[in-house]
C-alpha positions in Angstrom: 0.0 0.0 0.0 1.3 3.5 -0.8 1.5 5.7 2.2 3.3 9.1 2.4 4.7 8.4 -1.1 6.2 5.2 0.1 5.2 1.6 -0.6 4.4 -0.1 2.8 3.4 -3.6 3.6 0.2 -3.8 5.6 -2.0 -6.6 6.9 -5.2 -7.1 4.9 -7.8 -9.4 6.5 -9.8 -11.9 4.5 -13.5 -11.7 5.2 -14.7 -14.3 2.7 -12.9 -16.4 0.0 -14.7 -17.8 -3.0 -15.2 -17.1 -6.7 -15.0 -13.5 -5.5 -13.3 -12.6 -2.3 -13.6 -9.6 0.0 -10.6 -8.3 2.0 -10.5 -5.5 4.5 -7.8 -3.1 5.8 -8.2 -1.1 9.0 -5.5 1.5 9.3 -4.7 3.5 12.3 -7.2 6.3 12.8 -8.9 5.6 9.5 -12.1 4.0 8.2 -12.0 0.4 7.1 -11.2 -0.1 3.4 -12.6 -3.0 1.5 -11.2 -4.7 -1.5 -12.6 -7.1 -4.1 -10.3 -10.0 -5.3 -11.5 -11.7 -8.4 -10.6 -15.1 -9.9 -8.0 -13.5 -12.2 -6.2 -12.3 -8.9 -7.1 -8.7 -9.7 -7.4 -6.6 -6.4 -9.7 -3.6 -6.7 -10.5 -1.2 -3.9 -14.3 -0.6 -3.3 -14.5 3.1 -3.0 -17.2 5.6 -2.1 -15.6 9.0 -2.6 -17.4 12.2 -1.7 -17.8 14.9 -4.3 -18.5 18.5 -3.3 -20.6 20.7 -5.5 -22.3 24.1 -5.2 -25.8 24.9 -6.1 -27.3 28.4 -5.8 -24.4 29.4 -3.5 -24.9 26.4 -1.2 -22.2 23.7 -0.9 -23.3 20.1 -1.0 -21.6 16.7 -0.7 -22.5 13.6 -2.7 -21.4 10.0 -2.3 -20.2 8.7 -5.7 -20.6 5.0 -4.7 -18.1 3.7 -7.3 -18.1 0.4 -5.5 -21.5 -0.5 -6.8 -20.4 -0.2 -10.4 -17.4 -2.3 -9.6 -19.6 -5.0 -8.1 -22.1 -4.8 -10.9 -19.4 -5.3 -13.5 -17.6 -8.2 -11.7 -20.9 -9.9 -10.8 -22.4 -9.4 -14.2 -22.7 -13.2 -14.7 -25.3 -13.3 -12.0 -28.1 -10.9 -13.0 -30.5 -11.8 -10.1 -28.1 -9.9 -7.8 -28.3 -6.6 -9.7 -31.0 -5.1 -7.5 -29.4 -6.2 -4.3 -26.0 -4.8 -5.4 -27.6 -1.4 -5.9 -28.8 -1.4 -2.3 -25.7 -2.8 -0.7 -23.9 -0.6 1.8 -20.1 -0.4 1.9 -19.9 -2.4 5.1 -18.3 -5.7 6.0 -21.5 -7.7 6.8 -23.3 -6.4 3.7 -20.4 -7.2 1.4 -19.9 -10.6 3.0 -23.5 -11.5 2.6 -23.6 -10.4 -1.1 -20.4 -12.2 -2.0 -21.5 -15.4 -0.3 -24.8 -15.3 -2.3 -22.8 -14.7 -5.5 -20.6 -17.7 -4.9 -23.5 -20.0 -4.0 -25.4 -19.0 -7.1 -22.5 -19.3 -9.6 -20.4 -22.1 -8.1 -21.8 -25.6 -7.4 -18.5 -27.4 -6.8 -16.9 -25.6 -3.9 -18.0 -23.9 -0.6 -16.9 -20.4 0.0 -14.9 -19.8 3.2 -16.2 -17.2 5.6 -13.5 -15.8 7.9 -15.4 -13.0 9.5 -16.4 -14.1 13.0 -18.4 -11.1 14.3 -22.0 -11.8 14.1 -21.4 -15.2 12.5 -24.5 -17.3 12.3 -24.2 -21.1 12.7 -25.7 -23.2 10.0 -27.8 -26.2 10.9 -28.3 -29.0 8.4 -30.5 -32.1 9.1 -30.2 -35.4 7.3 -31.0 -39.1 7.3 -28.5 -41.4 8.9 -27.8 -45.1 8.4 -24.9 -47.0 9.9 -23.4 -50.5 9.7 -21.9 -51.5 13.1 -19.5 -54.3 14.0 -19.6 -54.9 17.7 -17.2 -57.1 19.7 -17.7 -57.8 23.4 -14.9 -58.7 25.8 -16.6 -60.3 28.8 -13.9 -61.0 31.3 -10.1 -61.5 31.7 -10.1 -65.2 32.8 -11.8 -67.1 30.0 -11.0 -67.2 26.3 -13.2 -64.7 24.5 -15.8 -66.6 22.5 -18.5 -64.0 21.8 -19.1 -63.8 18.1 -18.9 -60.3 16.5 -22.3 -58.8 15.8 -23.2 -56.9 12.7 -26.1 -54.5 13.0 -27.7 -51.9 10.8 -29.0 -48.7 12.3 -31.3 -45.9 11.1 -31.7 -42.5 12.4 -31.1 -38.7 12.0 -28.0 -36.6 11.5 -27.3 -33.0 12.4 -24.4 -31.0 11.1 -23.6 -27.6 12.7 -21.1 -25.5 10.7 -19.8 -21.9 10.6 -19.0 -22.2 14.3 -18.0 -19.0 16.2 -14.3 -18.6 17.0 -13.3 -21.6 14.8 -12.2 -21.9 11.2 -15.1 -22.6 8.8 -13.4 -26.0 8.1 -14.6 -27.1 11.6 -18.1 -28.4 12.2 -20.0 -30.5 14.8 -21.7 -33.7 13.8 -24.4 -35.2 16.0 -26.0 -38.5 14.9 -28.7 -40.6 16.5 -29.4 -44.1 15.3 -31.3 -47.1 16.7 -29.6 -50.5 16.7 -30.7 -54.0 17.7 -27.9 -56.4 18.4 -28.1 -60.1 19.4 -24.9 -61.5 21.1 -24.2 -65.2 21.0 -21.5 -67.4 22.5 -19.5 -70.4 21.2 -20.8 -73.1 23.4 -18.9 -76.0 21.8 -16.7 -76.8 24.8 -19.3 -76.0 27.4 -21.3 -78.6 29.4 -24.3 -80.1 27.5 -26.7 -78.4 30.0 -26.4 -75.3 28.0 -28.4 -75.6 24.8 -29.1 -72.0 23.9 -26.0 -70.0 22.7 -27.8 -66.6 22.9 -26.5 -64.3 25.6 -28.5 -61.2 25.3 -30.4 -59.0 22.8 -30.0 -55.3 23.2 -32.0 -52.4 21.7 -30.1 -49.1 22.0 -29.7 -45.6 20.6 -26.2 -44.7 19.6 -25.5 -40.9 19.8 -22.0 -39.9 18.7 -21.1 -36.2 19.0 -18.0 -35.3 17.0 -15.9 -32.2 16.2 -15.0 -32.6 12.5 -12.3 -30.9 10.5 -12.5 -30.7 6.7 -9.3 -30.5 4.7 -10.7 -28.3 2.0 -13.9 -26.6 1.0 -14.3 -28.2 -2.4 -17.0 -30.4 -3.9 -15.3 -33.5 -2.6 -13.8 -33.0 0.9 -12.1 -35.5 3.2 -12.2 -34.9 6.9 -11.2 -36.3 10.3 -13.3 -36.3 13.5 -13.2 -37.1 17.2 -15.6 -36.9 20.1 -17.7 -38.9 22.6 -20.5 -41.4 22.2 -23.5 -42.1 24.4 -25.2 -45.5 24.1 -28.7 -45.5 25.6 -30.3 -48.9 26.1 -34.0 -49.0 25.7 -34.7 -52.7 25.5 -32.9 -55.7 27.1 -33.6 -59.5 26.9 -31.4 -62.1 28.6 -31.6 -65.7 27.5 -30.1 -68.9 29.0 -29.2 -68.2 32.6 -26.8 -71.2 32.8 -24.8 -69.6 29.9 -24.8 -66.3 31.6 -23.6 -67.8 34.9 -20.9 -69.7 33.0 -19.6 -66.6 31.2 -19.5 -64.3 34.2 -18.5 -67.1 36.7 -21.5 -66.1 38.7 -22.0 -67.8 42.1 -22.6 -67.2 45.8 -18.9 -66.4 46.4 -18.2 -64.7 43.1 -19.9 -61.2 42.9 -19.8 -60.8 39.2 -22.2 -58.4 37.4 -24.2 -59.8 34.6 -26.4 -56.8 33.9 -26.0 -54.5 31.0 -25.8 -50.8 32.1 -28.6 -48.6 30.7 -26.2 -45.9 29.6 -22.7 -46.4 28.3 -20.2 -43.7 27.4 -17.3 -44.0 25.1 -14.7 -42.1 23.0 -14.7 -42.1 19.2 -12.5 -41.0 16.3 -13.1 -41.3 12.7 -12.5 -40.2 9.1 -14.7 -39.8 6.1 -15.5 -37.7 3.1 -18.3 -35.4 2.0 -19.5 -35.0 -1.5 -21.7 -32.0 -2.5 -24.2 -32.8 -5.2 -25.9 -29.4 -4.9 -26.2 -26.6 -2.3 -29.2 -28.6 -0.8 -27.9 -32.1 -1.1 -24.8 -33.6 0.4 -23.6 -37.2 1.0 -21.4 -38.2 3.8 -19.6 -41.5 4.2 -17.5 -42.2 7.3 -15.7 -44.8 9.3 -15.6 -44.6 13.1 -13.7 -46.3 15.8 -15.2 -46.4 19.3 -13.4 -47.1 22.6 -15.8 -47.9 25.4 -15.7 -49.2 29.0 -16.6 -52.8 29.7 -20.3 -53.1 30.4 -21.1 -56.8 31.0 -19.6 -59.8 32.8 -17.0 -58.2 35.0 -16.1 -57.5 38.6 -17.9 -54.7 40.2 -14.6 -52.9 40.8 -13.2 -53.6 37.4 -12.5 -50.3 35.6 -10.7 -51.8 32.6 -11.4 -50.3 29.2 -12.2 -52.5 26.2 -13.3 -52.2 22.6 -16.9 -53.0 22.8 -18.0 -51.3 19.6 -15.1 -51.5 17.2 -16.0 -49.8 14.0 -19.0 -48.7 12.0 -19.7 -47.2 8.7 -22.1 -44.3 8.5 -23.7 -42.4 5.7 -26.2 -39.6 5.6 -27.8 -37.1 3.2 -28.5 -33.4 3.8 
């Protein structure tokens, strides 16, 4: 920037980055200046100079509003915005809102990045969720583990919260809720003939993972990583052969093992996935999560060991 006839480096803040970008410069003791950066990397100051004129001996001032003509020319490929441009004020929020609309109306392959945090409004997107879960139980530390892995399909809802205050636009919060029904069975080959039913328990539960997600880019196809906590809420429970349960947990008068499944189980999760944008109103998300949860069945009351109960699950949802 040229200051006092000398070229000086200054800090210019990005407000929004997309097909057209808005940048701002706040100098000491001066009003904020705004700049338009186009795809050809041309940087143009959005000006609103004041012209003085005299009419019948009276001096008047008139705003020239050159910035409107600059916006009209550079956004000429989006005629629906013409009326809005003519009423847009030379202020950060107004320019940000206009430029974001221009990007969304003319670019279907990438999201624009909003950097301005003051007054930022979070975006809530609802979707349909489905998940394929592979669950493995570890029952106790004494016997060989012979519980067969369980595959279950869950259905539910998904919520994606983006444009979070104080965080980069690449961050978002994902909240999913899906209902699962899982039947756990045990390999009874080497157990006494008295046990004829290999079913342990059938659980109905809601899985609610809450994750903070980070997208690596804002393009049409975007990979991401995530981490958070999971709440598993049991709403139905059916226990089968009591002899099998006693055998598994070594239950007896002198062995205070617990054979009840807790109604609520907490765990930690991490995952990775990708998001594909078909259109501004339709997105597809495919992810792979790993859940680390405390032991919840067939253990000593004072056993606080951590095991991998729910190992991985695939999830997909539309917005």
